[in-house]
N, C-alpha and C positions, 0 to 999 in steps of 0.2 A: 503494499498498500504506500504511496507517493505521497504526499502529502508535505505541499512547501507552505512556509508560514510564510516568509518575505508576496508568493503571487496571495495567499490568504489576505492582507495586509491592500497590496497595490493595486486587488479585482473591482471592479464597480457591481455586478453583477456573481455569484456565485452556484454553481453545481454543484449538487451528491451525484452520485449513481449508488444505487444498488440493487441482489436480489432480493430472494427470501434469509438467505442463508444471513444477508452479510447489513440487513436490514435495521439491527440493534445497532449497532456498528454508527450508520448512516446518521440512527434518530439521534448517538448521542452526540456528533461530528456537530448539526444539522440546529439542535443547544448553546452547543459551545459558538458557535457562525456566531449566533444572532444576538451574545453579548457581548461581543463588535459591533451592533447595531449596520449588520449587511446585511444588503441582499441577497437570500438562499432561497435555493429551490429546490426541492429531493423529483428525483425523476427513479423510481423502477423498471427496471429494465423485465421486470416478468411480470405477471399476476403476483401481488405478495398473496401470502397466505392467510388466511381470517385467524391462526391464532398469532399472529399479530400486532393482531389492535390493540392490546392494548398500548404496545409502545407511544412514545411523546412523539406527537407528528405524524400519527398513521397516514389520517385523511387530508397533509398537506400533498404526501406526494401524488407525482402523476407519472404516467406511464409515457406522454408525449414530453416532449424535452424544446427548454425554452431559447428561443434566436439572439436573446440577448446575452448571455449567460460566456463571463469570457474567462473563466479560467472553472475545467471541474473535474472535478474528484471521483473517481473510481474508488470505492469504499468494498472492501474483501471482508473476512470477518477475526481478523486478529485482532479479536480485543486489546491484545493483551501490549499490540507494539500500538493501536490508536491511544491506551491508555498513557505511553511513554511517553507519546507526544503531549498530551494533556500537560502531562508532570517539564516534560520539557521545557515549552514554552510557556507555563507559569498556567495555566487556565484554572479557575476553581472549578471543583467539576460539582456542581449542584444535581439534587437529589435527579431530578430526571434524568441529569444524564448520568446519574451515578445508576438507577432505575435498568435501563436501557445497554449500559457493557455489562450488569448484572447477566440481563435476559439474554445479552450476546455471547456468555460464558454459557448459559445454563442449555442454551440452542448450542454450541458447536460443539458442543464437550458432552452430548448426551449425558444432563445431569450428573455430570460430572464423574461417571462412567463408564468414560474415555478412555483409552491405554495412550493415551496423546496428556491425558490430565494430568499434569507434576505439580509439585509444592510449588510454583509460582501462579501456578492458576488458583487453586487454593489461596495462596496467600491471597493475588487478586480479591477473590472474591468475599474475605473477614473483610480488606480495605473499604469496598467494595459497600461493603454492609453497614460500612462505622460508615461510614457515609450518607446513611438514610437510604439506602438501594429499597424497593421496597421487595421484599423477598418472597410472601404469601402470593403477591398480584401475578411476580412470573412464574413460580412454578405452577397458578391453579391456569392461567391461557396456554403456559409451553405443555406441561405436562399429563394435565388431566382431563382438555379441550379438544376437541381433533373436529376438524370439519364432516360435515356431513359428508363431503365427496371421499373424503378418508373412508369413511366405513363402510359406505356403498362399494367399493375397490377390496376394502379390506374381506369383505364380504364375499363378493366370484372369487378370489384370490384360500378361503377357505375352500371353496365351489371344488378345486381342482387342486383341493391340496390329496400327495400318494406318498403314503410313509411306506418305505420301507428300509432294507435290513433291520432285523427287528424294531424298524421305527425309530432306529436313530436317525435316519435319512428321512428327510419331505424336502419334495417334489410338489412347488407351484408352480402351476403356466400362468402368461400371459399376453394380450394380443391388442393390435393399436387400439381395436375399438372400444375392449376394456375400459384402455384410459378415454377416450374421448367419449363414450357414454357415461365416464364417472366422472368426466372434468378432472384428472388427476393428472401424475407423474410417474417417470419410471421410478424416482427419488422416495417417494410414496408407496411405492411396493416394494424399497432397498429395508424403509423403516419400518412394514406389517415384518420383513423377514423376520430382523430378529426378535419381534413379538412369537416367530412360530418357533424359533430356539427356547421360551420359555415350557414348550410342550412337556410333558413328562418324557423321558427317554431320550426325544430328538437332537442331534448334536453339531447335528449339519443339515443346511437350508440351500435347493437348486431353484432357480427360477428359469424358466423353460421357457423360449418365444413360441407359441403353436400354430401363429401364420407364420414364421420363418423354420419350418423343417424341424419347431422342438430347439432350438441353436438356447444352447446356453446364457444368458447375458450375465446372472452375478450368482457365485457363490460363499458361503457365511460358514 
């Protein structure tokens, strides 16, 4: 993630671009730039997941690109890097920023269960909670709520589920129609695969594309 503080200072109109995975960080950066009394816009590069609607400025983001923006920042999901940018440039992290950053950690590191989650991430989470990040709000939306579209896709994957090797290996199939008709994406199917790992005895899950001669898409 490349953020140039000098370009922020000199810009007349700043545009922050992010996808769903990085939108929490984009929200935090938007809050930060507002404190500089700069004109700033949010652009989502894809339709945002509805479970991100708790984040500050969710309703400010648009799919269209404003023509007057003279500095564009493409944000990624590296929350630690963004936090370090704030600290390096002496930005005060308010509650909205802390909540957005904490939400970014929960989202990227799978509620701190990811193998990528190390001591630095736990330390940052603790710091953000001290800065009044709304932990309950983040957990409620990111961990306990899912869009109806996601549930529809999950139902279809469950119907396709086949267990082999003494129920240790689960096979699920998907096709383009499943995604289109449920208004979901492959990343949603990947999340559902992880849920299937919680089935008793299941140690491995394979996702195949039924409309491409059962081509293997992903295994976990």
